[in-house]
Steps between C-alpha positions, in 0.01 A plus 500: 500500500677304761837628614789310659830601622677208330372238258710177493461302177567132566440292823802269501740507793649845401162663448348349813809600709483858372128519567552383858777752560303800354187387689702494835592869424128575475489561120191430292616227275339310205638174380393382149548137406401334183477143643222383724738323748869457590692254269483154676822344377858574608701780354762678722650256748757713691505824710766651720516667843450853356177376357397329822557821681253678273254214550548569880389865444181387345427223757536180303851393593408287796231327292726419198812391694364158606397428146859554362793273485855566604750574219862396589634641176580448129769281341632497141639165388660379175392191299704275725343638812798697608411813702588816306338772713353490841251767605403420857226688686511572875236297686489723824292816536686765322528887522151552348340307790431196286684209344683603182287295256172319464362246255125534463182419293376820335128425536544484869645852507241626271221366714639665808559834317139502367337372825684778689358765272171489688683691774568791268170691491651761272607253225236398245571185289313442180564183314395402152565855391674548162677832491522633139559882512729721707496877471764684701389854581637793684307421824413137472502189285171387340456124478251317292438131542241236432343327795473151334278369779228748369618585154510863604763760423599713803703817536700612812773737586814457703775757597756232410505161323740211558516230239579170690353324186768271403740449202226599252425816692230730363627789709850452350348556154341822616830605647663411166824391636748269344683209668868476557592145397786309670509227242349197682194346312468124549218245505488288804256226601361557844389181672319508841450163664354382829678198640291204632752456787817663620809439284797622706753430224367795308630726765392839632754708309418657162718344236609651180607214269757657258463219228570625146238259345219613721568755785238463785397630838361309801314696771343360822181655604294485822364145601510264205522758227798483265589693184724441208582756229653337197640675184297461174748459211464712183261325257314297775126537497373656814165311502675170437768543771226576766303179434509273807680212326784737389505668841549176676790413263666832597444434871632146490834593656317610811148361511269224368129531428411282803676749742313813412209667324558782256326813607594728212728499199555812287758646266606855597732740323730647763589870419742752639329836450479837684267780397684826431227706661319400813292817516328736262294766665249331729562155368747262661624139446578223746583133494524313173355798331844663515746222553525136393779276620638145449408288798850398614499727802136459591456884491203553270228550761736640755578796263139589465448490885811737515327731252194517718702579800686779342197650337225492751614764739598745228151467344343537853689820573405651163134399530476630855648837398778465755756545207387730221617677184851453379595297813227256431618451146854437617367248753303314245775508238731335749306179477622443147854619573538286818327182390605460145880460561424258790279282286752513215781379730312190609398420143857533363618273776226250406612519136859428588395199707282381204816527294676275745230239475475497121882469446513194718687677784845533342761699694465779228124516570573496876717795481248687278227430759713593793809715408808383683366137562724205435386133535229442753357824617261623767249769434363737766159639480487835343297803588592794272416851616245717361587735212545866549197670629408633844819387666774710656867371506662183408295284745169601359263254346604197699245260639535519885424221746210480742618561862315318781392746773545454869149354536578232240304654216628550159555868421258518208215378714540792728591756250315407168528729200709759703834657465741345766833611618720215613795650673756494782326639802774771552481617139115507501491709817706771337231591234136575555281242347235629245138426555393172355845336506522208735829415679676173567817470687685242702305618792181385340622213290746224587620459146486859362879527539551174297287640220704824485822317514397304196488822307811635689320826615372671811160601375267439208167659412255234366225580253162345530618226261800433737761607253757745639454866397856537624748454788663733752812500708484851655220716636533739208460205253208381698325834517520532120374151451200550723421826325452298189229270645152530343163463687374149586244344268311392810451713814658305786200631720258313264586135557166383368625571150788247522341222691594170317 
């Protein structure tokens, strides 16, 4: 029977990203996908700098960036057009080494992710494979699936299995977890249109129309792509409202049929759910399989990529035997304890913003969405820390920036998948550096000091996923922090494993 280190179920952006990262670590990976090809129509339309940094790790950032559109921010307006809430997005390169936000066409990203998998010899992708049985054993998981291209049932084993198989996840059913419900369940009509010519008056900002009769969202995509999301009222027929004639009636405030072609119309139910358990034994969940969010923050796909970034190096260390026994169990358990609160924070904020839209942006709703706000408010981008897990101290679990080294290269290109100490040179010189931990100081990076100042500390130890294990102000604190570092999922002396 074939044996793999990790089986990834589902080949969307989350599953593909996870397979890339595991493959870079040299793991033997199987990807099982039921469909024969990537979905060809738009779905997710936004990702942020944290996600672009992960795409940088796997070698597709430079290819996707020219295909994206700039995103100046989001505005909430009332029925008269009055601005209620302004959420601007910085346009310059930010701490992660990239712009803060990107608008994109998901099929473009999926094509790049799949094309790039050819460079991962340890990753096997099998499409048109319908998984139907998962048996979690003491040493491995046995998977049974039908290869629908041949009508043949196959059996394989994997040390671990990750369900990246969407909202109707089969792996979640085998884990038998319940979902925490945050109360948002609404039908919205999603309309993707392609303009026949530029229409500048639509604008580049995303607009949330807080109109009591019919709340709506406008989103600019790359090129001539535009999206509207419009509330479906109770009692309205989903099939009827998605018919072209009715769609053009709803779009009439913005667009006429001679100005654009409809690419897709579909009614979706937006949910706010988080799985209570993201792991059981050798089974894990990632992406929509363990969290579903309303779209008002554009964080659905982003959350799945964050799952992959948090999980890949932990699975790699366990599969490679670099962390074993009880320590490996604690490491793997930290995936759930760190990621679940972070995903929940994003979803709860999205639910509050959904409440603002649906109540027509009254001041009461504004204060509920942003406590302390009064009148027109500005919202800053949020980046909640990880939940409790591997961290040490009150500055653990923060996403750290990406310094640029003296030769101009971004830090992660030089030290991929490694632990990195970013520190004042004087403090770093006072403590011996463990094997495998890279060092970045103001002597080797022009902006390392600025990154440290942003966290108000003298030193941070960065995990392979670039979240902080903790911070240090004294040599004693730093020595204790370095003693907690784990091995690297990739040997720095084996660069062939991590070539993008």
